[in-house]
Biopython code that builds the backbone (N, CA, C, O; Angstrom):
import numpy as np
from Bio.PDB.StructureBuilder import StructureBuilder

atoms = [
    (1, "UNK", "N", (0.818, -1.181, 0.000)),
    (1, "UNK", "CA", (0.000, 0.000, 0.000)),
    (1, "UNK", "C", (0.866, 1.251, 0.000)),
    (1, "UNK", "O", (0.507, 2.249, -0.625)),
    (2, "UNK", "N", (1.942, 1.214, 0.655)),
    (2, "UNK", "CA", (2.846, 2.358, 0.715)),
    (2, "UNK", "C", (3.389, 2.685, -0.677)),
    (2, "UNK", "O", (3.500, 3.859, -1.029)),
    (3, "UNK", "N", (3.722, 1.692, -1.457)),
    (3, "UNK", "CA", (4.246, 1.916, -2.807)),
    (3, "UNK", "C", (3.214, 2.625, -3.669)),
    (3, "UNK", "O", (3.570, 3.458, -4.502)),
    (4, "UNK", "N", (1.949, 2.305, -3.480)),
    (4, "UNK", "CA", (0.891, 2.958, -4.236)),
    (4, "UNK", "C", (0.810, 4.434, -3.878)),
    (4, "UNK", "O", (0.611, 5.277, -4.752)),
    (5, "UNK", "N", (0.960, 4.744, -2.618)),
    (5, "UNK", "CA", (0.913, 6.143, -2.188)),
    (5, "UNK", "C", (2.071, 6.933, -2.779)),
    (5, "UNK", "O", (1.884, 8.081, -3.181)),
    (6, "UNK", "N", (3.239, 6.358, -2.840)),
    (6, "UNK", "CA", (4.395, 7.036, -3.421)),
    (6, "UNK", "C", (4.139, 7.290, -4.901)),
    (6, "UNK", "O", (4.409, 8.383, -5.399)),
    (7, "UNK", "N", (3.620, 6.292, -5.605)),
    (7, "UNK", "CA", (3.329, 6.452, -7.029)),
    (7, "UNK", "C", (2.286, 7.534, -7.262)),
    (7, "UNK", "O", (2.417, 8.331, -8.191)),
    (8, "UNK", "N", (1.238, 7.571, -6.419)),
    (8, "UNK", "CA", (0.206, 8.596, -6.561)),
    (8, "UNK", "C", (0.781, 9.985, -6.338)),
    (8, "UNK", "O", (0.429, 10.921, -7.055)),
    (9, "UNK", "N", (1.654, 10.131, -5.362)),
    (9, "UNK", "CA", (2.271, 11.420, -5.069)),
    (9, "UNK", "C", (3.129, 11.871, -6.243)),
    (9, "UNK", "O", (3.076, 13.028, -6.661)),
    (10, "UNK", "N", (3.917, 10.943, -6.764)),
    (10, "UNK", "CA", (4.777, 11.278, -7.900)),
    (10, "UNK", "C", (3.950, 11.688, -9.108)),
    (10, "UNK", "O", (4.307, 12.628, -9.819)),
    (11, "UNK", "N", (2.851, 10.989, -9.340)),
    (11, "UNK", "CA", (2.013, 11.294, -10.500)),
    (11, "UNK", "C", (1.357, 12.659, -10.357)),
    (11, "UNK", "O", (1.196, 13.373, -11.347)),
    (12, "UNK", "N", (0.976, 13.032, -9.139)),
    (12, "UNK", "CA", (0.308, 14.315, -8.958)),
    (12, "UNK", "C", (1.278, 15.481, -9.098)),
    (12, "UNK", "O", (0.874, 16.592, -9.438)),
    (13, "UNK", "N", (2.554, 15.227, -8.837)),
    (13, "UNK", "CA", (3.546, 16.301, -8.940)),
    (13, "UNK", "C", (4.125, 16.416, -10.340)),
    (13, "UNK", "O", (4.705, 17.444, -10.691)),
    (14, "UNK", "N", (3.974, 15.392, -11.125)),
    (14, "UNK", "CA", (4.511, 15.418, -12.480)),
    (14, "UNK", "C", (3.658, 16.328, -13.352)),
    (14, "UNK", "O", (2.432, 16.352, -13.239)),
    (15, "UNK", "N", (4.324, 17.072, -14.218)),
    (15, "UNK", "CA", (3.598, 17.915, -15.167)),
    (15, "UNK", "C", (3.863, 17.395, -16.560)),
    (15, "UNK", "O", (5.014, 17.141, -16.914)),
    (16, "UNK", "N", (2.851, 17.235, -17.340)),
    (16, "UNK", "CA", (3.064, 16.753, -18.708)),
    (16, "UNK", "C", (3.872, 17.776, -19.505)),
    (16, "UNK", "O", (3.766, 18.981, -19.276)),
    (17, "UNK", "N", (4.670, 17.287, -20.431)),
    (17, "UNK", "CA", (5.518, 18.177, -21.221)),
    (17, "UNK", "C", (4.693, 19.156, -22.047)),
    (17, "UNK", "O", (5.179, 20.239, -22.373)),
    (18, "UNK", "N", (3.459, 18.805, -22.394)),
    (18, "UNK", "CA", (2.625, 19.710, -23.184)),
    (18, "UNK", "C", (2.060, 20.851, -22.339)),
    (18, "UNK", "O", (1.577, 21.838, -22.894)),
    (19, "UNK", "N", (2.109, 20.739, -21.009)),
    (19, "UNK", "CA", (1.544, 21.772, -20.138)),
    (19, "UNK", "C", (2.428, 23.007, -20.087)),
    (19, "UNK", "O", (1.925, 24.114, -19.894)),
    (20, "UNK", "N", (3.723, 22.842, -20.254)),
    (20, "UNK", "CA", (4.625, 23.984, -20.240)),
    (20, "UNK", "C", (5.243, 24.130, -21.616)),
    (20, "UNK", "O", (6.024, 23.279, -22.040)),
    (21, "UNK", "N", (4.898, 25.211, -22.326)),
    (21, "UNK", "CA", (5.417, 25.377, -23.682)),
    (21, "UNK", "C", (6.925, 25.579, -23.680)),
    (21, "UNK", "O", (7.478, 26.231, -22.794)),
    (22, "UNK", "N", (7.566, 25.020, -24.663)),
    (22, "UNK", "CA", (9.014, 25.189, -24.796)),
    (22, "UNK", "C", (9.314, 26.589, -25.315)),
    (22, "UNK", "O", (8.425, 27.301, -25.783)),
    (23, "UNK", "N", (10.580, 26.968, -25.224)),
    (23, "UNK", "CA", (10.956, 28.296, -25.721)),
    (23, "UNK", "C", (10.748, 28.389, -27.227)),
    (23, "UNK", "O", (10.430, 29.459, -27.745)),
    (24, "UNK", "N", (10.924, 27.279, -27.932)),
    (24, "UNK", "CA", (10.682, 27.280, -29.380)),
    (24, "UNK", "C", (9.213, 27.533, -29.679)),
    (24, "UNK", "O", (8.888, 28.251, -30.625)),
    (25, "UNK", "N", (8.319, 26.950, -28.880)),
    (25, "UNK", "CA", (6.881, 27.173, -29.063)),
    (25, "UNK", "C", (6.541, 28.629, -28.792)),
    (25, "UNK", "O", (5.769, 29.236, -29.534)),
    (26, "UNK", "N", (7.111, 29.194, -27.731)),
    (26, "UNK", "CA", (6.859, 30.596, -27.402)),
    (26, "UNK", "C", (7.340, 31.507, -28.519)),
    (26, "UNK", "O", (6.662, 32.475, -28.865)),
    (27, "UNK", "N", (8.506, 31.206, -29.089)),
    (27, "UNK", "CA", (9.026, 32.026, -30.180)),
    (27, "UNK", "C", (8.131, 31.931, -31.402)),
    (27, "UNK", "O", (7.881, 32.937, -32.066)),
    (28, "UNK", "N", (7.647, 30.738, -31.704)),
    (28, "UNK", "CA", (6.745, 30.563, -32.847)),
    (28, "UNK", "C", (5.462, 31.337, -32.637)),
    (28, "UNK", "O", (4.968, 31.977, -33.565)),
    (29, "UNK", "N", (4.909, 31.289, -31.419)),
    (29, "UNK", "CA", (3.692, 32.038, -31.118)),
    (29, "UNK", "C", (3.934, 33.530, -31.249)),
    (29, "UNK", "O", (3.074, 34.252, -31.753)),
    (30, "UNK", "N", (5.098, 34.005, -30.802)),
    (30, "UNK", "CA", (5.413, 35.430, -30.898)),
    (30, "UNK", "C", (5.477, 35.865, -32.355)),
    (30, "UNK", "O", (4.973, 36.932, -32.707)),
    (31, "UNK", "N", (6.089, 35.051, -33.200)),
    (31, "UNK", "CA", (6.178, 35.375, -34.623)),
    (31, "UNK", "C", (4.787, 35.353, -35.246)),
    (31, "UNK", "O", (4.454, 36.218, -36.056)),
    (32, "UNK", "N", (3.973, 34.367, -34.871)),
    (32, "UNK", "CA", (2.619, 34.284, -35.406)),
    (32, "UNK", "C", (1.777, 35.494, -35.004)),
    (32, "UNK", "O", (0.922, 35.929, -35.775)),
    (33, "UNK", "N", (2.004, 36.042, -33.816)),
    (33, "UNK", "CA", (1.247, 37.183, -33.323)),
    (33, "UNK", "C", (1.883, 38.522, -33.688)),
    (33, "UNK", "O", (1.326, 39.574, -33.373)),
    (34, "UNK", "N", (3.028, 38.495, -34.340)),
    (34, "UNK", "CA", (3.738, 39.728, -34.673)),
    (34, "UNK", "C", (2.912, 40.595, -35.626)),
    (34, "UNK", "O", (2.207, 40.091, -36.500)),
    (35, "UNK", "N", (3.018, 41.890, -35.433)),
    (35, "UNK", "CA", (2.308, 42.842, -36.283)),
    (35, "UNK", "C", (2.842, 42.757, -37.715)),
    (35, "UNK", "O", (4.029, 42.503, -37.918)),
    (36, "UNK", "N", (1.967, 42.968, -38.711)),
    (36, "UNK", "CA", (2.431, 42.967, -40.100)),
    (36, "UNK", "C", (3.431, 44.101, -40.353)),
    (36, "UNK", "O", (3.396, 45.136, -39.687)),
    (37, "UNK", "N", (4.297, 43.890, -41.299)),
    (37, "UNK", "CA", (5.337, 44.863, -41.622)),
    (37, "UNK", "C", (4.728, 46.223, -41.970)),
    (37, "UNK", "O", (5.255, 47.256, -41.558)),
    (38, "UNK", "N", (3.630, 46.235, -42.720)),
    (38, "UNK", "CA", (3.022, 47.511, -43.113)),
    (38, "UNK", "C", (2.534, 48.287, -41.884)),
    (38, "UNK", "O", (2.596, 49.517, -41.865)),
    (39, "UNK", "N", (2.056, 47.584, -40.872)),
    (39, "UNK", "CA", (1.614, 48.261, -39.646)),
    (39, "UNK", "C", (2.822, 48.834, -38.893)),
    (39, "UNK", "O", (2.758, 49.945, -38.365)),
    (40, "UNK", "N", (3.911, 48.080, -38.847)),
    (40, "UNK", "CA", (5.124, 48.580, -38.196)),
    (40, "UNK", "C", (5.684, 49.788, -38.935)),
    (40, "UNK", "O", (6.108, 50.761, -38.311)),
    (41, "UNK", "N", (5.686, 49.729, -40.262)),
    (41, "UNK", "CA", (6.203, 50.856, -41.043)),
    (41, "UNK", "C", (5.368, 52.114, -40.801)),
    (41, "UNK", "O", (5.913, 53.212, -40.690)),
    (42, "UNK", "N", (4.051, 51.952, -40.720)),
    (42, "UNK", "CA", (3.188, 53.085, -40.399)),
    (42, "UNK", "C", (3.519, 53.661, -39.034)),
    (42, "UNK", "O", (3.543, 54.878, -38.855)),
    (43, "UNK", "N", (3.775, 52.780, -38.069)),
    (43, "UNK", "CA", (4.155, 53.229, -36.730)),
    (43, "UNK", "C", (5.483, 53.975, -36.753)),
    (43, "UNK", "O", (5.613, 55.035, -36.142)),
    (44, "UNK", "N", (6.477, 53.419, -37.463)),
    (44, "UNK", "CA", (7.788, 54.070, -37.505)),
    (44, "UNK", "C", (7.706, 55.459, -38.146)),
    (44, "UNK", "O", (8.362, 56.393, -37.686)),
    (45, "UNK", "N", (6.910, 55.594, -39.199)),
    (45, "UNK", "CA", (6.732, 56.905, -39.820)),
    (45, "UNK", "C", (6.063, 57.886, -38.872)),
    (45, "UNK", "O", (6.466, 59.046, -38.778)),
    (46, "UNK", "N", (5.031, 57.412, -38.166)),
    (46, "UNK", "CA", (4.314, 58.241, -37.197)),
    (46, "UNK", "C", (5.251, 58.652, -36.067)),
    (46, "UNK", "O", (5.264, 59.814, -35.660)),
    (47, "UNK", "N", (6.033, 57.703, -35.561)),
    (47, "UNK", "CA", (6.985, 57.980, -34.485)),
    (47, "UNK", "C", (7.992, 59.039, -34.920)),
    (47, "UNK", "O", (8.280, 59.971, -34.168)),
    (48, "UNK", "N", (8.516, 58.900, -36.109)),
    (48, "UNK", "CA", (9.504, 59.863, -36.600)),
    (48, "UNK", "C", (8.903, 61.263, -36.710)),
    (48, "UNK", "O", (9.531, 62.238, -36.297)),
    (49, "UNK", "N", (7.687, 61.373, -37.265)),
    (49, "UNK", "CA", (7.042, 62.689, -37.387)),
    (49, "UNK", "C", (6.840, 63.346, -36.026)),
    (49, "UNK", "O", (7.122, 64.530, -35.846)),
    (50, "UNK", "N", (6.348, 62.559, -35.074)),
    (50, "UNK", "CA", (6.092, 63.112, -33.737)),
    (50, "UNK", "C", (7.404, 63.522, -33.072)),
    (50, "UNK", "O", (7.488, 64.594, -32.472)),
    (51, "UNK", "N", (8.416, 62.682, -33.174)),
    (51, "UNK", "CA", (9.690, 63.006, -32.529)),
    (51, "UNK", "C", (10.366, 64.215, -33.172)),
    (51, "UNK", "O", (11.051, 64.978, -32.491)),
    (52, "UNK", "N", (10.178, 64.392, -34.466)),
    (52, "UNK", "CA", (10.674, 65.610, -35.120)),
    (52, "UNK", "C", (9.876, 66.829, -34.653)),
    (52, "UNK", "O", (10.452, 67.879, -34.369)),
    (53, "UNK", "N", (8.544, 66.685, -34.575)),
    (53, "UNK", "CA", (7.676, 67.792, -34.167)),
    (53, "UNK", "C", (7.978, 68.291, -32.758)),
    (53, "UNK", "O", (7.957, 69.495, -32.502)),
    (54, "UNK", "N", (8.256, 67.363, -31.848)),
    (54, "UNK", "CA", (8.485, 67.784, -30.464)),
    (54, "UNK", "C", (9.953, 68.123, -30.197)),
    (54, "UNK", "O", (10.302, 68.510, -29.081)),
    (55, "UNK", "N", (10.812, 67.981, -31.205)),
    (55, "UNK", "CA", (12.203, 68.373, -31.070)),
    (55, "UNK", "C", (13.135, 67.309, -30.518)),
    (55, "UNK", "O", (14.302, 67.588, -30.245)),
    (56, "UNK", "N", (12.634, 66.091, -30.350)),
    (56, "UNK", "CA", (13.522, 65.022, -29.874)),
    (56, "UNK", "C", (14.502, 64.624, -30.960)),
    (56, "UNK", "O", (15.685, 64.418, -30.689)),
    (57, "UNK", "N", (14.016, 64.514, -32.192)),
    (57, "UNK", "CA", (14.879, 64.210, -33.334)),
    (57, "UNK", "C", (15.218, 65.494, -34.067)),
    (57, "UNK", "O", (14.416, 66.426, -34.128)),
    (58, "UNK", "N", (16.400, 65.525, -34.613)),
    (58, "UNK", "CA", (16.818, 66.612, -35.491)),
    (58, "UNK", "C", (16.912, 66.032, -36.901)),
    (58, "UNK", "O", (17.312, 64.880, -37.073)),
    (59, "UNK", "N", (16.545, 66.825, -37.911)),
    (59, "UNK", "CA", (16.529, 66.279, -39.280)),
    (59, "UNK", "C", (17.839, 65.621, -39.713)),
    (59, "UNK", "O", (17.816, 64.621, -40.430)),
    (60, "UNK", "N", (18.974, 66.165, -39.290)),
    (60, "UNK", "CA", (20.260, 65.614, -39.738)),
    (60, "UNK", "C", (20.646, 64.314, -39.014)),
    (60, "UNK", "O", (21.545, 63.610, -39.473)),
    (61, "UNK", "N", (19.993, 63.985, -37.902)),
    (61, "UNK", "CA", (20.304, 62.752, -37.180)),
    (61, "UNK", "C", (19.110, 61.781, -37.132)),
    (61, "UNK", "O", (19.213, 60.698, -36.555)),
    (62, "UNK", "N", (17.998, 62.167, -37.730)),
    (62, "UNK", "CA", (16.771, 61.366, -37.625)),
    (62, "UNK", "C", (16.938, 59.951, -38.168)),
    (62, "UNK", "O", (16.460, 58.998, -37.553)),
    (63, "UNK", "N", (17.598, 59.801, -39.290)),
    (63, "UNK", "CA", (17.735, 58.472, -39.909)),
    (63, "UNK", "C", (18.480, 57.513, -38.990)),
    (63, "UNK", "O", (18.041, 56.379, -38.795)),
    (64, "UNK", "N", (19.585, 57.946, -38.433)),
    (64, "UNK", "CA", (20.373, 57.076, -37.552)),
    (64, "UNK", "C", (19.605, 56.736, -36.278)),
    (64, "UNK", "O", (19.615, 55.589, -35.831)),
    (65, "UNK", "N", (18.943, 57.724, -35.700)),
    (65, "UNK", "CA", (18.176, 57.474, -34.475)),
    (65, "UNK", "C", (17.007, 56.536, -34.737)),
    (65, "UNK", "O", (16.719, 55.653, -33.928)),
    (66, "UNK", "N", (16.336, 56.727, -35.867)),
    (66, "UNK", "CA", (15.190, 55.872, -36.173)),
    (66, "UNK", "C", (15.633, 54.429, -36.404)),
    (66, "UNK", "O", (14.892, 53.503, -36.076)),
    (67, "UNK", "N", (16.811, 54.223, -36.952)),
    (67, "UNK", "CA", (17.326, 52.852, -37.111)),
    (67, "UNK", "C", (17.483, 52.190, -35.749)),
    (67, "UNK", "O", (17.210, 50.999, -35.599)),
    (68, "UNK", "N", (17.921, 52.959, -34.759)),
    (68, "UNK", "CA", (18.057, 52.416, -33.400)),
    (68, "UNK", "C", (16.692, 52.067, -32.818)),
    (68, "UNK", "O", (16.538, 51.033, -32.168)),
    (69, "UNK", "N", (15.705, 52.924, -33.049)),
    (69, "UNK", "CA", (14.346, 52.624, -32.589)),
    (69, "UNK", "C", (13.802, 51.375, -33.282)),
    (69, "UNK", "O", (13.157, 50.535, -32.653)),
    (70, "UNK", "N", (14.068, 51.262, -34.584)),
    (70, "UNK", "CA", (13.595, 50.099, -35.335)),
    (70, "UNK", "C", (14.189, 48.812, -34.757)),
    (70, "UNK", "O", (13.476, 47.828, -34.561)),
    (71, "UNK", "N", (15.484, 48.825, -34.489)),
    (71, "UNK", "CA", (16.115, 47.630, -33.914)),
    (71, "UNK", "C", (15.506, 47.296, -32.562)),
    (71, "UNK", "O", (15.229, 46.132, -32.272)),
    (72, "UNK", "N", (15.297, 48.308, -31.739)),
    (72, "UNK", "CA", (14.709, 48.106, -30.416)),
    (72, "UNK", "C", (13.321, 47.471, -30.514)),
    (72, "UNK", "O", (13.051, 46.452, -29.878)),
    (73, "UNK", "N", (12.456, 48.073, -31.306)),
    (73, "UNK", "CA", (11.085, 47.572, -31.415)),
    (73, "UNK", "C", (11.014, 46.237, -32.156)),
    (73, "UNK", "O", (10.184, 45.393, -31.820)),
    (74, "UNK", "N", (11.868, 46.036, -33.152)),
    (74, "UNK", "CA", (11.855, 44.767, -33.884)),
    (74, "UNK", "C", (12.284, 43.600, -32.996)),
    (74, "UNK", "O", (11.795, 42.482, -33.160)),
    (75, "UNK", "N", (13.193, 43.857, -32.061)),
    (75, "UNK", "CA", (13.576, 42.800, -31.116)),
    (75, "UNK", "C", (12.388, 42.374, -30.266)),
    (75, "UNK", "O", (12.301, 41.218, -29.849)),
    (76, "UNK", "N", (11.487, 43.288, -30.011)),
    (76, "UNK", "CA", (10.313, 43.000, -29.176)),
    (76, "UNK", "C", (9.241, 42.203, -29.901)),
    (76, "UNK", "O", (8.344, 41.654, -29.262)),
    (77, "UNK", "N", (9.318, 42.131, -31.216)),
    (77, "UNK", "CA", (8.301, 41.444, -32.027)),
    (77, "UNK", "C", (6.898, 41.877, -31.600)),
    (77, "UNK", "O", (6.087, 41.072, -31.141)),
    (78, "UNK", "N", (6.643, 43.168, -31.765)),
    (78, "UNK", "CA", (5.379, 43.762, -31.337)),
    (78, "UNK", "C", (4.178, 43.110, -32.013)),
    (78, "UNK", "O", (4.227, 42.759, -33.192)),
    (79, "UNK", "N", (3.112, 42.957, -31.255)),
    (79, "UNK", "CA", (1.850, 42.471, -31.814)),
    (79, "UNK", "C", (1.075, 43.662, -32.385)),
    (79, "UNK", "O", (1.437, 44.815, -32.146)),
    (80, "UNK", "N", (0.033, 43.384, -33.122)),
    (80, "UNK", "CA", (-0.809, 44.451, -33.672)),
    (80, "UNK", "C", (-1.403, 45.305, -32.554)),
    (80, "UNK", "O", (-1.479, 46.528, -32.670)),
    (81, "UNK", "N", (-1.820, 44.656, -31.481)),
    (81, "UNK", "CA", (-2.397, 45.397, -30.346)),
    (81, "UNK", "C", (-1.366, 46.313, -29.702)),
    (81, "UNK", "O", (-1.693, 47.431, -29.307)),
    (82, "UNK", "N", (-0.133, 45.855, -29.593)),
    (82, "UNK", "CA", (0.925, 46.682, -28.998)),
    (82, "UNK", "C", (1.238, 47.885, -29.883)),
    (82, "UNK", "O", (1.449, 48.989, -29.381)),
    (83, "UNK", "N", (1.269, 47.674, -31.200)),
    (83, "UNK", "CA", (1.510, 48.787, -32.127)),
    (83, "UNK", "C", (0.371, 49.796, -32.011)),
    (83, "UNK", "O", (0.615, 51.003, -31.994)),
    (84, "UNK", "N", (-0.849, 49.323, -31.932)),
    (84, "UNK", "CA", (-2.004, 50.219, -31.790)),
    (84, "UNK", "C", (-1.894, 51.022, -30.491)),
    (84, "UNK", "O", (-2.209, 52.212, -30.471)),
    (85, "UNK", "N", (-1.457, 50.386, -29.420)),
    (85, "UNK", "CA", (-1.294, 51.079, -28.147)),
    (85, "UNK", "C", (-0.217, 52.170, -28.255)),
    (85, "UNK", "O", (-0.409, 53.285, -27.769)),
    (86, "UNK", "N", (0.896, 51.847, -28.883)),
    (86, "UNK", "CA", (1.971, 52.831, -29.050)),
    (86, "UNK", "C", (1.530, 53.999, -29.935)),
    (86, "UNK", "O", (1.891, 55.148, -29.679)),
    (87, "UNK", "N", (0.749, 53.699, -30.974)),
    (87, "UNK", "CA", (0.244, 54.780, -31.828)),
    (87, "UNK", "C", (-0.748, 55.652, -31.075)),
    (87, "UNK", "O", (-0.826, 56.855, -31.324)),
    (88, "UNK", "N", (-1.500, 55.066, -30.164)),
    (88, "UNK", "CA", (-2.389, 55.849, -29.311)),
    (88, "UNK", "C", (-1.609, 56.837, -28.459)),
    (88, "UNK", "O", (-2.031, 57.978, -28.274)),
    (89, "UNK", "N", (-0.475, 56.394, -27.945)),
    (89, "UNK", "CA", (0.392, 57.294, -27.172)),
    (89, "UNK", "C", (0.877, 58.432, -28.066)),
    (89, "UNK", "O", (0.885, 59.589, -27.646)),
    (90, "UNK", "N", (1.279, 58.113, -29.289)),
    (90, "UNK", "CA", (1.752, 59.154, -30.210)),
    (90, "UNK", "C", (0.647, 60.160, -30.526)),
    (90, "UNK", "O", (0.901, 61.363, -30.590)),
    (91, "UNK", "N", (-0.582, 59.668, -30.724)),
    (91, "UNK", "CA", (-1.705, 60.586, -30.992)),
    (91, "UNK", "C", (-1.940, 61.507, -29.799)),
    (91, "UNK", "O", (-2.244, 62.687, -29.974)),
    (92, "UNK", "N", (-1.801, 60.978, -28.602)),
    (92, "UNK", "CA", (-1.989, 61.795, -27.412)),
    (92, "UNK", "C", (-0.886, 62.841, -27.297)),
    (92, "UNK", "O", (-1.153, 63.977, -26.907)),
    (93, "UNK", "N", (0.341, 62.477, -27.630)),
    (93, "UNK", "CA", (1.456, 63.431, -27.622)),
    (93, "UNK", "C", (1.194, 64.533, -28.646)),
    (93, "UNK", "O", (1.428, 65.710, -28.370)),
    (94, "UNK", "N", (0.707, 64.149, -29.829)),
    (94, "UNK", "CA", (0.374, 65.158, -30.848)),
    (94, "UNK", "C", (-0.698, 66.110, -30.336)),
    (94, "UNK", "O", (-0.584, 67.326, -30.490)),
    (95, "UNK", "N", (-1.734, 65.552, -29.727)),
    (95, "UNK", "CA", (-2.830, 66.369, -29.203)),
    (95, "UNK", "C", (-2.312, 67.323, -28.127)),
    (95, "UNK", "O", (-2.625, 68.513, -28.151)),
    (96, "UNK", "N", (-1.526, 66.810, -27.193)),
    (96, "UNK", "CA", (-0.999, 67.638, -26.103)),
    (96, "UNK", "C", (-0.072, 68.723, -26.642)),
    (96, "UNK", "O", (-0.066, 69.847, -26.141)),
    (97, "UNK", "N", (0.696, 68.390, -27.643)),
    (97, "UNK", "CA", (1.610, 69.359, -28.243)),
    (97, "UNK", "C", (0.832, 70.489, -28.923)),
    (97, "UNK", "O", (1.170, 71.663, -28.769)),
    (98, "UNK", "N", (-0.216, 70.126, -29.677)),
    (98, "UNK", "CA", (-1.047, 71.156, -30.326)),
    (98, "UNK", "C", (-1.772, 72.003, -29.281)),
    (98, "UNK", "O", (-1.886, 73.219, -29.436)),
    (99, "UNK", "N", (-2.258, 71.368, -28.227)),
    (99, "UNK", "CA", (-2.961, 72.097, -27.170)),
    (99, "UNK", "C", (-2.022, 73.082, -26.488)),
    (99, "UNK", "O", (-2.421, 74.205, -26.179)),
    (100, "UNK", "N", (-0.786, 72.677, -26.253)),
    (100, "UNK", "CA", (0.190, 73.571, -25.612)),
    (100, "UNK", "C", (0.522, 74.736, -26.527)),
    (100, "UNK", "O", (0.674, 75.864, -26.059)),
    (101, "UNK", "N", (0.635, 74.485, -27.801)),
    (101, "UNK", "CA", (0.940, 75.565, -28.762)),
    (101, "UNK", "C", (-0.217, 76.550, -28.825)),
    (101, "UNK", "O", (0.002, 77.761, -28.806)),
    (102, "UNK", "N", (-1.449, 76.046, -28.901)),
    (102, "UNK", "CA", (-2.597, 76.952, -28.999)),
    (102, "UNK", "C", (-2.778, 77.741, -27.700)),
    (102, "UNK", "O", (-3.191, 78.899, -27.742)),
    (103, "UNK", "N", (-2.483, 77.149, -26.573)),
    (103, "UNK", "CA", (-2.582, 77.864, -25.294)),
    (103, "UNK", "C", (-1.538, 78.962, -25.204)),
    (103, "UNK", "O", (-1.822, 80.063, -24.734)),
    (104, "UNK", "N", (-0.316, 78.655, -25.662)),
    (104, "UNK", "CA", (0.744, 79.660, -25.598)),
    (104, "UNK", "C", (0.502, 80.785, -26.580)),
    (104, "UNK", "O", (0.880, 81.924, -26.305)),
    (105, "UNK", "N", (-0.122, 80.503, -27.727)),
    (105, "UNK", "CA", (-0.419, 81.569, -28.697)),
    (105, "UNK", "C", (-1.574, 82.435, -28.223)),
    (105, "UNK", "O", (-1.645, 83.613, -28.570)),
    (106, "UNK", "N", (-2.482, 81.866, -27.432)),
    (106, "UNK", "CA", (-3.588, 82.654, -26.872)),
    (106, "UNK", "C", (-3.078, 83.578, -25.771)),
    (106, "UNK", "O", (-3.639, 84.653, -25.563)),
    (107, "UNK", "N", (-2.038, 83.182, -25.074)),
    (107, "UNK", "CA", (-1.471, 83.988, -24.001)),
    (107, "UNK", "C", (-0.714, 85.200, -24.544)),
    (107, "UNK", "O", (-0.553, 86.196, -23.839)),
    (108, "UNK", "N", (-0.253, 85.120, -25.784)),
    (108, "UNK", "CA", (0.524, 86.221, -26.381)),
    (108, "UNK", "C", (-0.313, 87.342, -26.804)),
    (108, "UNK", "O", (0.199, 88.335, -27.321)),
]
sb = StructureBuilder()
sb.init_structure("model")
sb.init_model(0)
sb.init_chain("A")
sb.init_seg("    ")
for serial, (resi, resn, name, xyz) in enumerate(atoms, 1):
    if name == "N":
        sb.init_residue(resn, " ", resi, " ")
    sb.init_atom(name, np.array(xyz, "f"), 0.0, 1.0, " ", f" {name:<3s}", serial, name[0])
structure = sb.get_structure()
């Protein structure tokens, strides 16, 4: 009877290999969920325009800086939802920037 109890304990603690995805499975899922290239390109263009508008990028260094941003974001393998979230942030920055400009021009 004792041997049966040991076997039952071992079986309850064992996890099937299919229960925990391998790193290869996770990588495949990430690639499958990755945003389409056209969506990323739209984001990169939007990011560059906003960063130029707010003065973070300068025209003579924009290309090199944007390549660094591209490498950073491409390593993350962004999903469509993540790209949409980042573009929402950019739209809010644009709105806040326009609001600040219109407020400062009204004060003059």
